C-alpha positions in Angstrom: 0.0 0.0 0.0 2.8 2.4 0.9 4.7 1.6 -2.4 1.5 2.2 -4.5 0.9 5.6 -2.8 4.5 6.6 -3.5 4.0 5.5 -7.2 0.9 7.6 -7.5 2.6 10.7 -6.1 5.6 10.2 -8.3 3.4 9.8 -11.5 1.4 12.9 -10.4 4.6 15.0 -10.2 5.8 13.7 -13.5 2.4 14.6 -15.1 3.0 18.4 -14.4 5.7 19.0 -17.0 3.9 16.8 -19.6 0.6 18.6 -19.1 2.1 22.1 -19.2 4.7 21.3 -21.8 7.7 22.5 -19.8 10.5 22.3 -22.4 13.1 23.4 -19.9 12.8 20.0 -18.2 14.1 18.1 -21.2 12.7 15.0 -22.9 9.9 14.4 -20.4 8.0 17.4 -21.6 7.9 15.8 -25.1 5.4 13.1 -23.9 1.9 13.7 -24.9 -0.9 13.0 -22.5 -1.9 9.7 -24.1 1.6 8.3 -24.1 2.1 9.4 -20.5 -1.2 7.6 -19.5 -0.2 4.3 -21.3 3.3 4.3 -19.7 1.9 5.2 -16.3 -0.6 2.3 -16.4 2.1 -0.1 -17.5 4.4 1.2 -14.8 1.6 0.9 -12.1 0.8 -2.6 -13.2 4.4 -3.8 -13.3 5.1 -2.0 -10.0 2.0 -3.4 -8.2 2.8 -7.0 -9.4 6.4 -6.6 -8.4 5.4 -5.3 -5.0 2.9 -8.1 -4.5 5.5 -10.7 -5.5 8.1 -9.1 -3.2 5.6 -8.9 -0.3 4.7 -12.6 -0.8 8.4 -13.5 -0.8 9.1 -11.4 2.3 6.1 -12.8 4.2 7.3 -16.3 3.5 10.8 -15.5 4.4 9.6 -14.0 7.7 7.5 -17.1 8.4 10.5 -19.2 7.7 12.7 -17.2 9.9 10.1 -17.3 12.7 9.7 -21.0 12.4 13.5 -21.5 12.3 13.8 -19.3 15.4 11.1 -21.4 17.1 12.8 -24.6 16.1 16.1 -23.3 17.4 14.5 -22.5 20.8 12.8 -25.8 20.9 16.1 -27.5 19.9 17.9 -25.7 22.7 15.2 -26.6 25.2 15.5 -30.3 24.1 19.3 -30.1 24.3 19.0 -28.7 27.9 16.6 -31.5 28.8 18.8 -34.1 27.2 21.8 -32.7 29.1 19.9 -32.8 32.4 18.7 -36.4 31.6 22.2 -37.4 30.6 23.5 -36.0 33.9 20.9 -37.8 35.8 21.6 -41.0 33.9 25.3 -40.7 34.6 24.7 -40.0 38.3 22.3 -42.9 38.5 24.8 -45.1 36.7 27.6 -44.0 39.0 25.4 -44.7 42.0 24.4 -48.1 40.8 28.0 -48.9 39.9 29.1 -47.8 43.4 26.2 -49.8 44.9 27.0 -53.0 43.0 30.7 -52.6 43.9 29.8 -52.1 47.5 27.2 -54.9 47.4 29.8 -57.3 46.2 32.0 -56.2 49.1 29.2 -56.5 51.6 28.2 -60.0 50.5 31.8 -61.3 50.2 32.8 -60.0 53.6 30.3 -62.2 55.6 30.7 -65.0 53.2 34.4 -65.0 53.8 33.8 -65.4 57.5 31.1 -68.0 57.1 33.2 -70.2 54.7 36.5 -69.5 56.5 35.3 -70.3 60.1 33.2 -73.3 58.8 36.5 -74.7 57.4 38.3 -74.0 60.7 35.7 -75.9 62.6 36.7 -79.1 60.9 40.3 -78.9 62.3 41.0 -81.8 64.8 41.5 -81.0 68.5 39.9 -77.6 68.3 39.3 -76.2 71.9 35.7 -75.8 73.0 36.1 -72.0 73.4 37.3 -71.8 69.8 34.4 -73.8 68.6 32.0 -71.5 70.5 33.8 -68.4 69.1 33.8 -69.6 65.5 30.1 -70.5 65.8 29.3 -67.1 67.1 31.2 -65.4 64.3 29.5 -67.6 61.7 26.1 -66.6 63.2 26.9 -62.9 63.2 28.1 -63.1 59.6 25.0 -65.0 58.5 22.7 -62.4 60.1 24.7 -59.7 58.3 24.3 -61.4 55.0 20.6 -61.9 55.6 20.1 -58.2 56.4 21.7 -57.3 53.0 19.2 -59.7 51.2 16.3 -58.3 53.3 17.2 -54.7 52.3 17.2 -55.5 48.6 13.9 -57.3 48.9 12.3 -54.6 51.0 13.3 -51.8 48.7 11.8 -53.8 45.8 8.6 -54.4 47.7 8.3 -50.7 48.5 8.9 -49.6 44.9 6.4 -52.2 43.6 3.9 -51.2 46.3 3.9 -54.9 47.5 5.0 -54.2 51.1 2.3 -55.7 53.4 1.6 -54.0 56.7 0.0 -55.7 59.7 -1.4 -53.2 62.1 -1.7 -54.5 65.6 -1.5 -53.1 69.2 2.1 -52.9 70.3 3.7 -52.0 73.7 6.4 -49.6 72.8 8.8 -49.5 75.8 9.7 -53.2 76.1 10.5 -53.3 72.4 12.9 -50.3 72.7 14.5 -51.9 75.8 15.2 -55.0 73.8 16.7 -53.0 70.9 18.9 -51.0 73.3 20.3 -54.3 74.8 21.0 -55.6 71.3 22.8 -52.4 70.3 24.8 -52.5 73.5 26.0 -56.0 72.7 27.0 -54.7 69.2 28.9 -51.8 70.7 30.7 -54.1 73.1 31.7 -56.4 70.2 33.0 -53.4 68.2 34.9 -52.3 71.3 33.6 -48.7 70.9 33.5 -46.3 73.9 29.8 -45.5 73.5 27.1 -45.3 76.2 23.6 -46.0 74.9 20.7 -45.0 77.0 16.9 -45.0 76.8 15.1 -41.7 77.7 11.4 -42.3 78.4 9.2 -40.5 81.0 7.8 -43.0 83.6 4.2 -42.1 82.7 4.8 -43.1 79.1 6.4 -46.5 79.7 3.0 -48.2 79.4 2.3 -46.6 76.0 0.6 -48.9 73.4 0.2 -47.8 69.8 -1.3 -49.5 66.8 1.3 -50.2 64.2 3.3 -53.0 62.5 5.7 -54.2 65.2 8.1 -55.9 62.8 8.4 -52.8 60.6 8.6 -50.6 63.7 11.6 -52.6 65.0 13.1 -52.5 61.5 12.9 -48.7 61.5 14.4 -48.3 65.0 17.1 -50.8 64.3 18.1 -49.0 61.1 18.4 -45.7 62.9 20.1 -47.1 65.9 22.5 -49.1 63.7 23.5 -46.0 61.8 24.1 -44.2 65.1 26.4 -47.0 66.2 28.2 -47.2 62.9 29.0 -43.5 62.6 29.8 -42.8 66.3 33.2 -43.8 67.7 32.7 -42.5 71.2 30.2 -40.6 73.3 26.5 -41.2 73.8 23.6 -42.5 71.9 20.2 -41.6 73.2 16.8 -43.2 72.3 13.3 -42.5 73.4 9.9 -41.0 72.6 7.4 -38.4 73.6 3.9 -37.5 72.7 3.0 -34.4 70.8 0.3 -32.8 68.6 0.6 -32.8 64.8 -2.3 -31.0 63.0 -4.6 -31.7 65.9 -3.7 -35.4 66.1 -1.7 -37.1 68.8 1.5 -38.7 67.6 4.3 -40.6 69.2 7.6 -38.9 68.3 10.6 -41.2 68.5 14.3 -40.0 68.4 17.7 -41.5 68.0 20.5 -39.0 68.9 24.2 -39.6 68.7 27.5 -37.7 69.2 29.0 -39.0 65.9 30.5 -37.2 63.0 27.3 -35.6 61.8 25.9 -35.0 58.3 26.4 -31.9 56.1 23.2 -29.9 55.5 23.4 -30.4 51.7 23.1 -34.1 52.3 19.9 -33.9 54.4 17.6 -34.8 51.6 19.7 -37.1 49.5 20.5 -39.6 52.3 16.9 -40.8 52.1 17.4 -41.7 48.4 18.3 -45.2 47.2 21.9 -46.3 47.2 23.0 -43.1 48.8 25.0 -42.4 52.0 25.9 -39.1 53.5 29.4 -38.7 52.0 28.3 -39.9 48.6 31.9 -40.4 47.7 32.8 -43.8 49.1 30.4 -46.3 50.4 31.0 -47.3 54.0 29.7 -50.5 55.6 26.1 -51.1 54.5 24.1 -51.0 51.3 22.9 -47.4 51.3 19.3 -48.6 51.4 18.5 -48.4 55.1 17.2 -44.8 55.3 15.4 -45.1 52.0 13.6 -48.2 53.4 12.9 -46.4 56.7 11.3 -43.5 54.9 9.2 -45.9 52.7 8.0 -47.8 55.7 7.0 -44.7 57.6 5.1 -43.5 54.5 3.1 -46.8 54.7 2.6 -46.5 58.5 1.4 -42.9 58.2 4.5 -41.4 59.8 7.1 -38.8 59.1 10.9 -38.6 59.4 13.4 -35.8 59.8 16.8 -34.9 61.2 18.9 -32.3 62.8 22.7 -32.6 62.5 25.9 -30.7 62.8 29.3 -31.8 61.5 31.6 -33.3 64.1 29.0 -32.8 66.8 26.3 -35.5 66.1 22.9 -36.1 64.6 19.4 -36.6 65.8 16.9 -38.5 63.7 13.2 -38.4 64.6 10.1 -40.0 63.3 6.4 -40.0 64.2 3.7 -42.6 64.3 0.0 -42.2 64.8 -0.9 -42.7 68.5 -4.2 -43.4 70.3 -2.4 -43.7 73.7 -3.8 -47.1 74.8 -2.4 -48.6 78.0 -3.5 -52.2 77.9 -2.5 -54.9 75.4 -5.5 -57.0 74.1 -3.0 -59.7 73.3 -2.3 -62.6 75.7 1.5 -62.2 76.1 1.8 -65.4 78.2 0.1 -67.3 75.3 2.5 -65.8 72.8 5.5 -66.9 74.9 4.1 -70.4 75.3 3.7 -70.7 71.5 7.4 -70.5 71.1 8.2 -73.2 73.7 9.3 -76.8 72.9 6.5 -79.3 73.5 6.5 -83.1 73.6 5.1 -84.3 70.2 6.2 -87.9 70.5 2.7 -89.0 69.4 2.8 -86.8 66.3 4.0 -87.4 62.7 5.3 -84.7 60.4 6.4 -85.0 56.8 9.1 -82.7 55.5 9.1 -82.2 51.7 12.6 -80.7 50.9 15.0 -81.5 48.1 17.9 -79.7 49.7 19.6 -82.2 52.1 21.2 -79.4 54.3 17.9 -77.6 54.7 16.2 -80.9 55.7 19.0 -81.7 58.2 18.5 -78.2 59.8 14.8 -78.7 60.2 15.2 -82.2 61.6 17.7 -80.9 64.2 15.2 -78.2 65.3 12.4 -80.6 65.6 14.4 -83.3 67.4 13.8 -81.6 70.7 10.0 -82.1 70.3 10.5 -85.9 69.8 8.1 -85.8 66.8 8.3 -88.5 64.2 9.8 -87.2 61.0 9.5 -88.5 57.5 11.5 -87.0 54.5 10.4 -86.6 50.9 12.6 -85.0 48.3 9.8 -84.1 45.9 6.1 -83.8 45.6 5.6 -87.4 44.3 7.4 -88.9 47.2 5.4 -86.8 49.6 2.1 -88.0 48.1 3.3 -91.6 48.3 4.0 -91.1 52.1 0.6 -89.5 52.6 -1.2 -92.4 50.8 0.5 -94.8 53.2 -0.2 -92.8 56.3 -1.8 -89.4 57.0 0.6 -87.2 59.0 -0.4 -84.5 61.6 1.3 -81.8 59.5 3.4 -81.2 56.4 6.3 -78.8 55.9 6.3 -78.2 52.1 9.1 -76.8 50.1 7.9 -75.1 46.9 10.8 -75.4 44.5 11.3 -79.2 44.1 12.1 -81.4 41.1 9.5 -83.7 39.4 6.5 -82.3 41.3 6.8 -78.9 42.9 5.1 -77.7 46.0 2.2 -76.0 44.3 1.3 -79.2 42.3 1.7 -81.2 45.5 -0.7 -79.1 47.6 -3.3 -79.3 44.9 -3.2 -83.1 45.0 -3.2 -83.1 48.8 -6.3 -81.0 49.0 -8.2 -83.5 46.8 -7.8 -86.2 49.4 -7.1 -84.3 52.7 -8.8 -80.9 52.5 -8.1 -80.1 56.2 -4.5 -81.5 56.6 -2.3 -78.7 57.9 0.3 -77.8 55.3 2.9 -75.1 55.9 5.0 -73.8 53.0 8.7 -73.3 53.8 10.6 -71.7 51.0 13.4 -69.3 50.0 10.9 -67.3 47.9 10.4 -64.4 50.3 8.5 -61.8 48.2 4.9 -60.9 49.3 3.4 -62.2 46.2 5.0 -65.6 46.8 3.4 -65.8 50.2 0.0 -64.8 48.8 0.5 -67.4 46.1 1.2 -70.2 48.7 -1.9 -69.3 50.7 -4.0 -69.1 47.5 -2.9 -72.6 46.6 -4.2 -73.9 50.0 -1.3 -73.7 52.4 -2.2 -73.0 56.0 1.0 -71.1 56.8 4.2 -69.7 55.4 7.8 -69.7 56.5 10.5 -67.8 54.6 14.1 -69.2 54.7 16.3 -68.8 56.6 14.0 -70.2 59.3 14.5 -69.4 63.0 13.8 -72.2 65.4 11.4 -70.2 67.7 9.4 -69.0 64.6 9.1 -72.5 63.3 7.9 -73.9 66.7 5.5 -71.0 67.3 3.9 -71.7 63.9 3.7 -75.5 64.4 2.3 -75.5 67.9 -1.3 -74.5 67.2 -1.6 -77.1 64.5 -0.1 -79.9 66.7 -2.5 -79.3 69.7 -0.7 -76.6 71.7 -2.6 -73.3 71.5 
C-alpha cells in the first residue's frame, strides 16, 4: 500500500511537465498525455505486481525465519533437557555402579567369615572355646548377609507397592529396651567407647500404639544401627514423647548420637536409594537403610526428619499415629508359650525338601520335640507317604524337582482338605506368600527359618494353642 501511494505521487509529479509542456525539463516534456497515461498504467501494473510478489516472498521469508527461530529455541530446550537427563543417567549409573561394587564387598565379607570359620571348625582337636567363638562369628556373619538380602527385597517391595503392613496393638517401651540391649552388645563387640541410653518418661512406659511391630523394630534398628556405625565415642540416646501434629496425637521417637554428623546439603539425598551421607565412598552397608525407613514410615502414616551438625552429632526423629492405649489386648503369656518346645512324641510330620542341608537343619530343630519325622525329596514322594499314612502336619518346600510344592498341595487338598500344610521356601516376596496361601497352604515360612518362629507356627496345629 505504501509503495502504491508513492508510485501515484511520483506519477502525479511527472504529469505536471507533460501537461504544461515545460520544455526546460528536457525529454519528459515531449510526452503527450496519451503516451504518458499508457506508460503510467504499464508502470503501475508492473510496479504493483512486483510489490505483491516481493511482499509474498518477504512474508514467506519472515514465516520461515520465525519457524527457524522457534525450532532453534525448541532444539535448545530439548538439548538442555537431554543434558539434564544425561547427567541424571550418569549420576544414576555411577550410584548403581558404586552400589553394585559395595554390594559385592558387603556380600563377600560375611561369606568370607562363614566359609572360613566353617572350614576351621573341621580342624581336629579344636578347643571348645574356639568352637564357640567360631560358631558365634558364623552366626553374626550369616545375620549380616541376611540383612543385606532383606534390604534388597524390602526396597523392591516398597517400589512395587507390594509391602504388606500388619497393624496390631504394640507395647512400645519393652521393644525399645530389647533394641537398646542388642545395640549395647553390638557396641561391646566393636569395642567402641559409647554409652547407649533410653530416655522415656515414667508415665509413658505403658504406652501402646497400633502399628506394625516388625516394621517398627526395623525402623528403629536402622536408625540405631547407623548411630552406632557412625559414632566412635560418646553417647547414643533413644526415646519417645507425645505431641500434637495438625490436631492429632502422635508418638515422636528419636535416636540421637555424638557422631561425625551430616552436612546440610546431604539432608535430603540420604533418604534416596543407594546413597550415603558422604556420597563419595560407600562405607559399611548397602545405602538402602534410610530409603527403606522412609518408605516404611510413609506406609505407616508417619514422618521422618533430622537435625545434624558436622563433628557434633545427629538426631533422627520419626512420628507414628498414636491413640495412647495402656492395655494390650494380646495374651502375652500365650505368645510366649507358643514358642516353647513341647513333647510331640505322638505326632508325625512330613518334610518335603529336596535340599539335604535344609532338611537336616529342620530335623535338628524338631528333634527336641520328639516328633516322628519322614522325609520326601519331591512332591511325588510326599504324596506316596501320605497315601501310606496321613501325618499330623506337612512342611512343604515349593521349588522341588519332578513335582513342585504348588502341584503337590493341589493333589493333597483333593484327598485331605483339612490337613495342615505349611510352606517353607526361599521365595520371600509378598506375592510368593500370597500365592502359597491361595494354593491352599495353612501357613508360610521364609528361609532362613528361625527355630522359635518354626515352633511357634507349628504349635497351634499340633495341639498346643
